[in-house]
C-alpha positions, 0 to 999 in steps of 0.5 A, a space after each residue: 531263213 537262218 531259223 529254218 536252216 538251224 531247225 533243218 540242221 538239228 532235225 538232220 542231226 537227230 535223224 542221223 543219230 537215230 539211224 546210226 544207232 539203229 544200223 550200228 548193231 546190225 551192220 558194223 562195216 564202218 560205212 556211214 550213210 548220210 
């Protein structure tokens, strides 16, 4: 369980970083999507 939670959290963080990096140049309204 602990390992799965850690893996999921890391995946979410990576996805958020990629999504934020893609959205920032397009929309800089200061709204962060989860």
